[in-house]
N, C-alpha and C positions, 0 to 999 in steps of 0.2 A: 685616436681614430685616424685612418688614412683617408685620402681623397676619394678612393673607390667606395662604392656603397650602393644602396638600394633606394629607389624612389617608388613608393606604392601609390597608385592612383585609383580612386573610385570612379567607375564608369557610369554610375547612376542606374536607374531601373530599366533603361533601354531607349528612351527618347533622347536624341542628341541635344535637344533644347534644355534638358535637365542636367547637363554637365555643368559643373561649377566653373567659374572663370579661371580659377587657379589650375584646375585640371586641364582645361582647354589650352592654356598657355604652355603647359608642359608637353601635352600630346602634340600640339601643333608645331612645336619646334624640335621634335624628336627625330632622330635618324633611324631609330629602331625601338619598337614597343613590343614587349612580351606580354601576352594576355593569358590568363589561366585557361580560358576557353574562347574560341571564336564564335561559339554558339550564343551570341548575345546581340540584341538588336542594335546597340551602339556601334559595334564592330561592323555589322552588316550595313549600317547606314553611312559609314565613313570609310569606304573602301580604299580611298587614296592615301590614307595614313599607313605608315610602314609596320603593319601588324605582323607578328609571329606568335604562334600559339603553342601550348603544351598539350593539345588535344591528342596527339599520338600516344602520350603516356597513359591515357585512359584505356587503351587497347591491351588486352592480355593481362589485366590486373582485376581481380575479383572484388577487392575492397577499396573503398575511397581512401582509407588511411594509407594504403600503399601508394596510391596515385599522388596524394598530397605530399608524402615524404619524398617521392621522386622529383616532384616539382620544386620543392624547397631546396633539394640538393643542387638542381640545375640553376636555380636563381642565385644561390650562393656562389657557384662557380662563375656565373656571368657577372656578379657584383665585384669580383676580384679584378676584372679588367680595368684599365685606366679610365674608361668612360662609364664604368658602373653599369647598372641596368635599370630600366623603367619597367615596372611590373604592374599591369592593370588588371583589376578584378571587377566583377559585376557589383552593382549597388555601391554600398559603403564598405571600406576595408574592414571595419569592425562590426559588421552585421553578418554573422554566419559564414565567415571566411576563415576556415581552419588553417590554411597556409599562412595567413598573416600572423596569427598567434605564434605559429612555429617559427616563422622568420624573425620575429622580434627576439625570441630566445636565442636562436642560432646565430643571428647577426651580432648580438652582444657578445656571445662567447668567442666569435671569430674576429672581433674588433672591427667590424664593418659598420659604417654609418647607415642609418635607416631614417628616411623621411616619409611621412604618410599624409596624403592629401585626402580629406574626407570627400564623400560623395553622397548624393541623395540615394537612400536605400529603397528597397521594395516597400518598406513600412509606411512612409509618408503617403504615397499615392494609394496604398491599400486602405489606410485610415480614411483618406478623402473619399474613396469609392464607397466605403461602408458607412460614412457619416459618423465616425467615432473620434473622440478626443483621446489622444495618446496618454493623457494623465488620468483618465477615468478608469484606472485599474485594468490595464491590458497586459496579459501574460503572453510571452513569446516562446515558441518552441520550434525545433528543427524536426521535420517529419521523419528523417532517417533515424535520428536519435530517439524520438518518441516511439517509433515502431519497435525498438529493441526492449522497451519496458513492458511492464504488466499492468501499470496503473498510471494515470496522468500525473505529472509532477506539479501541476498548478491547481489552485483552489477552484472548484466549480462555480463559485460566485463571481469569478472574474471573466471578462471578455478574454478570449484566447485566439491567437493567430498562429497557425502552424505553417511554416514556410517550407518550400522545396518539396511539395507534394507532386513529384514528377512522374509517377506511374501508378497503374492500377494495383500492382503488387504492393507498393509502399502504402497506398491508400487502404488496402485490405488490412494490413498489419496495424495501421494507425486507427482504423475503425474499431478493431477488436480491443485495443488499449483504451480508447475513449469509452467504449461500452461497458467497461468496468466501473465507470463513474456516472455516465449519462444514460438516460433511457434510449433505446434503439430508435425511437421515433423523434428524438430531439432534432429540431430543425437547425441545420448548419448551412454555410454558404461556401461554395467553391469560388475563389477569386482568381481570375486569369488575366495575365498581361497588364497588371497594374502599372500605370505610368506610360502606357502606350495608347495609340489612338483607338485600338480595338479592345480596350479594357472592359471587363464585364464580370458580373457575379451572378451565381445561380444558386437558388435555395433548393434544398432537398433534405429528406430525413436521413439521419446518420447511417441507418442500415443500408442505404443505397449508395454510399460514398464510393465503394470500389467498382460500382457499375457505371460511374460517370464517365462519359467518353471525352477524349481529347486532353487528358491530363499531360502536362509537359513541365519542363524545368522552370517555367514562368507561372506556375500554379501554386496557390496557397489555400489554406482552409481557415474560415472564421467559425469559431465555436461560441455562440452566445451563452451568457451565464445562466445558471440555475439559481433562482431566487432563494435567499436565506438557506444556503446549503453547505456553507464552508465551516470548518471547525473554527477558524479565526473569527467568523461572525458570531458563532455561539459563545466563544470566549469573551467577545465584547459585550454580549448580552449579560453574561454572568458577572463580569467585572462591573457593569453598570448597576446591577442589582446590589453589589457590595459597596458601591460608591456612596459618598455622603448624601447624595440626592436620590439614592436607590431605595430598596425595600427595607423597612425596619427589621422584619423577621430575618431576612437573608444576612443583614449586617451583623446580627447578634450571633450567628452560628460560628462554631469552632470545629476543629478537627474531631474532637470527642463528641460534641453534641450531635454530629451528623452520623455517628456510628450506626445507630439503629435504622436510620433511613437507608444507609448504604446496604446493610444486611437485608432489609425488606426488599429493596429493588433487586438484589441478587436472586432472592427466592422467587420473585415475580417473573424474572427472566426464565428461571428454571421451570416454572409452572407453564409458561408459554411454550417452552420447548417440549414439555411432556404432552401438552395438548396439540402439538404440531400446528399451532395457529400462527401463521406467518405475519398476519396483521398485528396480532397482539405482541409478537416477538419484536417487530419493528418499534412499536410504542414503548415496550418495556426496556429495550436497549437504549432508547432515547432517555428514559428516566434514569437508567444506570449511568449513562454518560453525563447527565447533569450532576450526579453525585461526584463523579471523577473530576469534572471541571471545577466544581465548587471546592473540593479539597485542594486542587492545584492553585486556585485563586487565593485561598486563605494562606497557603504556603508562600505564594508570591508576595502577598502583603506583609508577611512576617519575615521576608528576606531569607527563607529557607531554600526554596528552589522554584523554578518556573515550569510551566507545561512543556516548554521546549526541551527542558532537561529530562523530563519524564520520557518524552518521545525519543530523544536521542539515546538515552540509556537503554531503553528496551530494544530499540533498533540495533544498537551496537551489540547487545547481548545475544539477540536472535541470530545475527550474522555470524558472530563468533562461535555460537554453539551449533551451527550448521555448516561445518567446513566441507561436507559432501555436496552442498548446494552452492556455496559462495567461495569455496576454495578448491584445492586439488585432492582432497581426501576421497577415497573410494570405499563404499560400504556395500554389504550384501544383506539386505533385509532389515527389519525393524530392530532386531536384537542388537546388531552392531551399532545402529543409530543410538540406541539407549545406552549402550556401553560407552560409546564416545562421549555422549552427553554427560554421564557421571564423571568421566575422566576430566573433561573440560571444567566441570563445576568444581572438582577437587583442585585443579590448578588455580581457579579463581579464588577459592578459599585460602589457598596457600599464599597467593599474591596479597590478600587482605590480612594475612597473619592469623587466619582462622583454620589452619591446617589440622589442628587438634580436634576440631569439631567432627562428630560422627556423621555417618551417612543419613541418619534420620533427623539430624538437626535441620531446622527450617520448615518442618511440617507444622503448621499452625495448631496450637493447642485448642483453639476455639472452633475448629472445624467440626461439622457433624460427625458423630462417632463412626458411622459406617464408612464415610469418605476417608476419615483419618486412618482407619484400619486398612482400607484398600491402598492408600498411598504408602503406608508402612510396609505392606507386603510387596508392593511393586518395587520399592527401593531395595529391600532385602534380596529380592529375586535377581536384581541386576548384577549382584556379585555372586550369584550361584546358590544362595541359601533358599532352596525351593524344593518341592517334591519333583521326582523324576517323571511321574505319570499321574493321570487323573485318578487311578485306582487308590493311590495313597491318600489323596485329598478326601475321597469319599469315605475311606476307612477312618480317617481322622474325625470326620463329622459324626460317624456312628459311635466312635469312642467317646466323644464329648457328650453325646446324648446319654450314654451309659453312666458317665460321671455325674451328670445332672440328676439322674434317677437315684444314684447312690449317695448323693450329698446328705450329710447328717444334720446340718443346721442351716439357718438362714444365711449366715456369712459365707459358708462354703458353697451353698446353693447359688448365691449371687456371683461368686467367682466362676463357678462352672458354667452358668448361663452366659457369662461374658466370654469364656473360652469357646463355647459353642457358637456364639454369634461371630467371633473372630474366625472360626473355622468355616462358617458358612460364607463369610465375605471372601475367604480364600477360594472356596468352591466357585463363587460367582466370578472371580478373576480368571480362574482356569477355563470356565465355559464362556468367557468374554461377555459377561453381563456386568454393567455398572451398578453396584448394589444400592447406592443411594437412590438412583432413578428407578430401579426395579421395585424398591420398597414403596416409593412415592406412588408408582403406578398401581401397586397392589392396594395401597390405602384408598386410592380413588375408585378402584373397582369395587372394593368392599363398600365404600360410601354409596356408590350408585345403586348397588344391589340392596343395601339396607334401606335406603330411601324409597326404593320400589316396594319393599316389604311394608314400610310405614304407610305408603299410599294405598296399597292393597288392603291393609287393615282398616284404614279410614273408610274405604269404599264398602267394606263389610259391616261397618259400624261397630268395630271392636278395637280394643287396645292390644298392642303387642304383649304388654305385661300380663294380660289375662290368658294368653295362649300357652299350652304346654310345649315341651321341647320337640315332640314329634310334629306338631303343627308348624312350629317355627322352622324346622328343618324342611318341611314340604314347601313352605313359602320361599325359603332360601333357594331351593332347587328351581322353583318356578322363576325366581328373579334371575338366576344364573342363565336360564334358557332364553330370557328376554333381554338380557343386558350383557354387553361385552365385558 
């Protein structure tokens, strides 16, 4: 290392009284101080110090990344002088200061020394204003980074502080991201000028965040937790059930003993979807999640894998299989998406040494037959093995009906009925109907109408079994008119 180098000083949250003694000694004896921005109360309160700023670099650049890169370049040039450079930043150098992280890397590469003096960040006075303990599960986020996401990166069961909420535009984007996790009426607090004499916080519902007046570079947001709402909390609950002091029934369960419960919960989710019952769907998804977490916990105890592995693997897979969303691939329409999907899956099989496996491998044998047939046909169609038009599909259904009628024995008849069902599933695919759901809905319609017939028969004081077919047909038509 040479004698030239960089001294980074944290200016604190704005009140000069919160400057550290070490920072004051460096600043007070300096002949030149470069600040990332002069828009900081400490700079404004100490006008006699030899400040110079990089504020001019913010003009004409649309992205902060470009500004920060330009600042770093100039700081490195200044650091090569015999006297080096004193570079001062708001708050603490390691709290939301992208230029500091860049300087650490670039200075090491250039052989320049770098000394960093900590400062009081915005966080300490913000915690004081909110009455929070920093070790009580507080998540931190940058508003600009959060605004670029689609879902909050922190658990909803934690307190969260979102810094640098400097404009209504940023607040609008942050609000939309948070509302993917929190109710729109969730009460939040805007914290302004923490660490200054005019520090204040204002409560408001989340949906009003971007209408809040006076947001500036000294504004941040506090998001209170949602009780018992984080996946990690639920994992703790399930792990406790499986612990020695937990529930005897849960402790006895194995991967295989839970198979029937998992299957049952899947069908109850499907039933809620068929009924379009949002409240039931929320409950049934919770029951299904319990089965998933239980399976992951049992695997954790057995040293097989952990829930974090499950989440990481599926996230990696989904990102890899959507290069048109997360990469540079361009697609036109769903057909190209599916074609790319199959090509990517083929590459994955090859990487695993399974390249000899066919296109239909991986379709579970235990799936309901209609769903299994639908998946088989979808995969075959992805490589072009499909009818060219709907007329051919309809003709095939008629052909299979004829073969059922012409079957000479029970074995042949069973085969032909199977072929007919397979052809009908193909027809459903062509007209964009999910066959398993369609048949479930047909079952429910029949059940509702038949139960109405039974009720009508009881009201007449007769039994359905005593009625002839003509009477039953009339009751059926009446039930159809009064039941969807």
